[in-house]
Each structure stands twice: as C-alpha cells, then as structure tokens.
C-alpha positions in Angstrom: 58.6 -57.1 -25.0 61.5 -55.2 -23.3 65.2 -57.2 -21.8 65.9 -55.7 -18.4 69.4 -56.7 -16.4 69.3 -59.8 -14.7 71.5 -60.6 -11.8 73.3 -63.7 -11.5 74.3 -64.2 -7.6 76.0 -67.1 -7.0 78.2 -67.4 -4.2 81.4 -70.0 -4.4 83.2 -72.2 -1.7 85.2 -74.6 -2.7 83.1 -76.2 -5.5 86.6 -75.9 -7.7 85.5 -80.3 -9.2 81.9 -78.2 -9.7 82.4 -74.7 -10.4 83.3 -74.0 -14.6 80.2 -76.7 -14.9 77.9 -73.6 -13.2 80.1 -70.5 -14.3 79.5 -71.9 -18.1 76.1 -73.0 -18.4 75.4 -69.3 -17.1 77.2 -68.1 -19.7 75.3 -70.2 -22.2 72.4 -68.8 -21.6 69.9 -68.0 -23.8 69.0 -64.6 -22.4 72.0 -62.6 -22.4 71.6 -59.4 -20.2 73.2 -60.5 -17.2 74.9 -59.3 -14.6 77.0 -62.6 -13.3 78.2 -62.1 -9.7 80.5 -64.4 -8.4 81.1 -64.5 -4.9 83.8 -66.0 -3.4 83.3 -66.9 0.2 87.0 -67.4 1.5 87.7 -70.6 -1.2 90.9 -72.4 0.3 90.6 -75.3 -3.2 91.6 -72.3 -6.0 87.9 -71.2 -6.9 89.0 -67.3 -6.1 91.3 -67.9 -8.9 88.7 -69.7 -11.4 86.8 -66.8 -11.1 88.9 -64.8 -11.7 90.2 -66.0 -15.0 86.0 -65.7 -15.8 86.0 -62.1 -15.2 88.5 -61.8 -17.3 86.7 -64.5 -20.3 82.7 -62.3 -20.3 82.9 -59.0 -19.1 79.6 -59.8 -18.0 81.1 -61.3 -14.9 82.0 -59.7 -11.4 83.9 -60.9 -8.7 83.6 -60.6 -5.1 86.5 -62.3 -2.6 85.6 -61.5 0.7 86.8 -63.8 4.2 84.3 -67.2 4.8 80.9 -65.8 6.3 78.8 -68.8 4.9 76.6 -69.2 2.2 73.9 -66.5 3.4 76.6 -64.0 4.0 77.6 -64.7 0.6 73.6 -64.2 -1.1 74.0 -60.9 1.4 77.1 -60.1 -0.4 76.0 -60.3 -4.0 73.0 -58.5 -3.0 75.2 -55.8 -1.6 76.7 -55.2 -5.1 73.5 -56.0 -7.1 72.4 -53.7 -9.8 70.6 -56.1 -12.3 66.5 -55.3 -12.4 65.5 -58.6 -11.6 67.6 -61.1 -9.2 68.7 -65.0 -9.4 70.2 -67.8 -7.4 72.2 -70.8 -8.2 74.3 -72.3 -6.3 78.1 -73.2 -7.6 77.2 -77.3 -7.6 74.8 -76.5 -9.1 73.5 -75.8 -13.0 71.2 -75.1 -15.4 69.3 -75.2 -19.0 70.9 -72.8 -21.3 66.7 -71.1 -21.0 66.7 -70.5 -17.4 67.0 -67.0 -17.5 65.2 -66.4 -20.3 62.1 -68.5 -19.5 61.8 -66.9 -15.9 62.4 -63.6 -17.4 59.3 -64.2 -20.2 57.0 -65.3 -17.3 57.4 -62.1 -15.1 57.0 -59.5 -17.9 53.9 -61.6 -19.2 52.3 -61.5 -15.8 53.6 -58.6 -14.1 54.7 -60.3 -11.2 57.4 -59.9 -9.9 58.0 -63.0 -8.1 58.9 -66.4 -10.9 59.2 -70.0 -10.5 60.5 -72.6 -12.2 61.2 -76.4 -11.3 64.1 -78.7 -10.7 65.6 -82.1 -10.9 68.0 -83.8 -8.9 71.2 -84.2 -10.4 73.3 -87.4 -9.8 76.8 -87.7 -11.4 76.5 -89.0 -14.3 72.7 -88.8 -15.2 71.2 -87.8 -18.3 69.9 -84.6 -18.3 66.2 -83.7 -19.4 66.1 -81.8 -22.4 65.1 -78.5 -21.7 62.3 -75.9 -23.7 60.9 -72.5 -23.4 57.8 -71.5 -22.4 54.5 -73.3 -23.3 52.6 -69.5 -22.4 49.6 -72.4 -21.6 51.1 -73.7 -19.2 52.0 -70.1 -17.6 49.9 -70.4 -13.3 49.2 -66.9 -11.4 48.9 -67.7 -7.4 47.8 -65.7 -5.5 49.7 -64.9 -2.3 47.4 -67.8 0.1 47.3 -70.1 -3.3 51.3 -70.0 -3.3 52.1 -71.1 -0.1 49.8 -73.5 -0.2 51.5 -75.1 -3.4 55.2 -74.1 -1.9 53.7 -76.2 1.4 52.1 -79.3 0.1 55.7 -79.6 -2.7 53.6 -79.3 -5.6 55.6 -77.5 -8.6 56.9 -74.9 -5.8 60.0 -75.2 -3.2 61.1 -73.1 -0.8 63.9 -72.9 -2.3 65.9 -69.3 -3.4 66.8 -70.6 -6.7 64.8 -71.5 -9.2 63.6 -68.3 -9.0 63.7 -64.2 -9.9 62.5 -61.6 -7.6 62.3 -58.3 -9.0 65.8 -57.2 -7.0 63.9 -53.8 -4.7 62.5 -56.3 -2.5 65.1 -57.5 -1.1 64.9 -53.3 0.0 65.2 -54.2 4.5 65.3 -58.2 3.7 68.6 -60.4 3.9 69.3 -64.2 4.5 70.1 -65.0 8.2 74.5 -65.1 8.4 75.6 -68.4 10.4 72.1 -70.3 10.0 71.7 -73.2 8.2 68.3 -73.9 5.5 68.0 -70.1 5.7 65.6 -70.5 2.5 63.2 -71.1 4.8 62.6 -68.0 6.5 63.9 -65.6 3.7 62.0 -66.5 0.9 58.2 -66.0 3.0 59.3 -62.5 3.7 59.3 -62.5 -0.1 56.2 -63.3 -0.5 54.7 -61.4 1.5 55.5 -58.4 -0.6 54.2 -59.3 -3.3 50.5 -60.0 -4.5 50.9 -62.6 -7.1 53.8 -65.2 -8.5 53.9 -66.9 -11.2 54.9 -70.5 -12.0 55.9 -72.8 -14.9 56.8 -75.9 -14.8 60.0 -76.1 -16.7 63.0 -78.1 -15.4 65.6 -75.5 -15.4 68.2 -76.2 -12.4 69.7 -79.2 -11.9 70.0 -79.6 -8.1 73.7 -81.9 -7.5 73.5 -84.6 -5.5 76.4 -85.0 -3.9 77.4 -86.7 0.2 79.5 -83.7 1.3 76.0 -81.3 0.8 74.3 -79.6 3.0 70.8 -81.6 2.9 73.0 -85.0 3.2 75.5 -84.7 5.7 74.9 -86.2 9.1 73.3 -84.6 11.5 74.8 -81.9 14.0 72.8 -79.4 16.1 73.1 -77.1 13.5 70.7 -78.7 11.9 67.7 -77.8 14.0 68.1 -74.5 12.4 66.0 -76.4 9.9 63.5 -77.5 12.7 63.6 -73.6 14.2 62.7 -72.1 10.7 60.0 -74.6 9.4 58.7 -74.1 13.0 58.4 -70.4 12.7 57.5 -70.6 9.4 55.0 -72.9 10.6 53.7 -70.5 13.1 53.2 -67.4 10.7 51.2 -69.5 7.7 49.1 -71.0 10.9 48.2 -67.3 12.3 48.0 -65.2 8.7 46.9 -68.1 6.1 44.7 -70.3 9.4 42.8 -72.1 6.1 46.5 -73.6 5.9 47.0 -75.1 8.9 47.1 -78.6 8.0 49.2 -77.8 4.6 52.1 -76.1 7.5 52.0 -78.7 9.6 52.7 -81.8 6.6 55.9 -79.5 5.2 56.7 -78.4 8.5 56.5 -83.0 9.1 58.1 -83.7 6.8 60.9 -81.5 7.6 61.1 -83.3 11.4 61.3 -86.3 9.7 64.0 -85.2 7.5 66.0 -84.3 9.8 65.4 -86.9 12.7 67.1 -89.6 10.2 70.1 -88.1 10.3 70.9 -88.9 14.0 73.2 -91.7 14.2 75.0 -90.8 17.5 73.2 -91.2 20.9 75.1 -88.1 21.8 71.7 -86.8 20.1 68.6 -88.2 22.6 67.9 -85.0 23.7 67.8 -83.7 19.4 66.1 -87.5 18.4 63.2 -87.5 21.7 62.2 -84.0 20.4 61.4 -85.1 17.4 60.2 -87.8 17.3 57.3 -86.1 20.0 56.7 -83.3 16.8 56.6 -86.6 14.7 54.0 -88.1 16.9 52.1 -84.6 17.4 51.4 -83.8 13.6 51.1 -86.9 12.6 47.1 -87.6 12.5 47.2 -84.4 10.6 49.4 -85.4 8.3 47.4 -88.3 8.1 44.3 -87.1 7.1 45.4 -84.0 4.6 44.4 -85.0 1.3 46.4 -82.2 -0.4 49.9 -83.4 1.7 52.5 -85.8 -0.4 51.1 -89.4 -0.6 55.4 -89.2 0.7 54.6 -87.8 3.6 50.9 -89.3 4.6 52.9 -92.8 4.2 55.1 -92.0 7.1 52.8 -90.8 8.6 51.2 -94.1 8.5 54.2 -95.6 9.4 54.7 -93.9 12.9 51.8 -95.6 13.8 54.6 -98.7 13.9 57.0 -97.2 15.8 60.4 -95.2 15.7 62.7 -98.8 14.4 60.2 -99.7 12.2 59.9 -95.8 10.2 63.1 -95.4 10.5 63.9 -98.7 8.4 61.6 -97.8 6.1 63.1 -94.7 5.4 66.5 -96.1 4.8 65.1 -98.2 2.4 63.5 -95.5 0.4 66.8 -92.7 0.4 
C-alpha cells in the first residue's frame, strides 16, 4: 500500500478552549504522511498565536491567517493551499481518534474509491470516548453513487457533513464551499459525490463531534438558519430529478431538517418562517410516515404531527 500525502484542513475561529484538543489529536495520528493546515479565520481570542506555536512544534503544520469570512471561506482558503493527494476536514472544536486518517486512507487505497467515509459520535464534555479500532476489512462497504445517496438521505451510517470523509483532492477542481452561507456542507457534498462512481464506507467511530451551546446547530433561531432549508430543498429537487427512485429518501431527509429548524423558533417575530416550515411538515409528513426506510425518529415525528403543532413541539422538546 502507498502512503500518499494527506492534507488536513482545520478552520479555526475563537475556539481557544478546544483548539489544543483538536490539534493534538491530529498530531497523534498513526498515519504520519500529513500536511496540516490551520486556517485562522480572524480569531480574536488568541487562537492565531496557538496556531503559530503549533507550527514551531511540528514541521507538517502550515498556518493561514485571514480576515474572518466564515467556515466556508476558511475551508476554501485551505483548499487553495493544499498539495496532498487527498484532503480531510476537521472542525476545530471537534477531535478525532488516532486511527482516523489511517482508516480512511486504508479504505480508499484498498477499494480504489475517491471518497471514503467513517462514522462519528456526538461528544459531550466529560463523556467516555469510544475505544478506536483499526479497519476490519470484512466491514468495508463499497456503494454505488445512488446507493450511497440512499444511505446518506436515510442517515444510515453516512452523513452529509464535510468532515468524517476523505476526498481525492482533484475532486475539488471547480468546487468550493458557498461563502456566507450556513450549513455549507449540504450544497457541496453531493457535487463531489457526483464526480465519482463508488464510495467506500466503514462503521468505525473515529470522529468526535463536540456538542456545545454556542454551536451553529444548537443555537437559537435567526433567519440565516433558513439556509438549511434552501440547501436541503435544492438537494431534494436534485435527487428527485436525477434519482427518482430515491424521492422518498430525499423527502425524509428534507423533513428532518425542516423539523430541526422549525423547533428552534421561539420568537413571535419569525411567525412567517414558522408558518412556512409547519406547512412543509404537513406537506411531506405522509410520505415520511409510510417510508419504511426512514429513521424511526422521522416516522414518529410525522405521525405525531397529525396531533398538531403544539403536541409535536412538546414531544420534540422532551426528545432533545
């Protein structure tokens, strides 16, 4: 097996409390042929100095300092710099197992795929960490593009996130993350998937997705959160047009995003957004309810929605 250079892009913005944990987990990788790019996206809490100190400690580390432009802009700055044959993304408040890169390189090398995926776990401060393992060759699965979309849309061991994956770097020729938008993974990941025929997937839990109150996915509603609805709506339309057999799967994933954004709304000033999202729940709930491939959580939400918004919201809050 070859040992190709792998570029790791880590966007950094005001995460000084968590940055050492992230970068230390990357430095400790069992796979060492790495280019580690820390993109300081205009941090104001001293992250830039932390990044510079790491550069002094490890010759594999490069640092980019730039004006704040958001996660997409930071990832794009890293992509413009990379020289690795493959690229991996890690968010700077998350961290990874020692085998994260080795396992991903192993599966793309062994299968010849240009995208490889492993799994993740939500990590809360103080929780026990899943014991990492090396790839079990018997558990490597290779999916066709359509089958991969099915797994992704039904959230069965595959997510739409940029992280948790390894990409052949040239796949990003002509593809960048949309600057100024939230949930930027959604409109980008499927553009990359469209460039390949097969994708390798393993069940290894090697990525620890840190849950904190200030994170984009958990914070209170503002109109920018509607980016998720726009992105996933376009993704759904794309799937329905090009992969009609996956129509129900696409609707199920869209329904999930709609529910997640809807129940972030607590302020009456967003009544128009609330009205629209609730209408989308009612529009698609019957499809989700009878989609046997949908997650149990989604089908239950679809069923409960028939008892009204108030009931559905109360149940959602309990589940959270």
